Steps between C-alpha positions, in 0.01 A plus 500: 500500500662713230328493161758436223272508197558779252137493373172455686350154469135418448333188631332302223368150440544429130577195294830518316745286307876482525664381179850378421658253261171458307304395808243679716414465866184643654545733796300740716624857515459620861644851480649716231684830458682685220819312585387149591243258631445207739352180359376173647558165328301179554818299541872576542666562164860563406509820295765621260685825562248698293148427374176678399196580717169548312158597626273437202191690622707818541712459183801512734834345406833563677843338496608429854735321738445346843645706786368298797312179571298370792348151454261556205509881496758673279593866488574629152683802369409624155795520260522779241 
């Protein structure tokens, strides 16, 4: 398998929140890199084109967009 990621990813297990349109949905961040992350949701959710991922305990906030989806796991790309 050919690795397509531009930045090395790190496996994590952290609570996060995705926010859009004045609402927040809890998620679990499963891996993260400089350019994106993979998150798990408790239930399938329709997401807008762009939204915010926050990890409160790390003071981490990034604007992002979904780039792939598999059941309840979503791959995110961070947007500048």
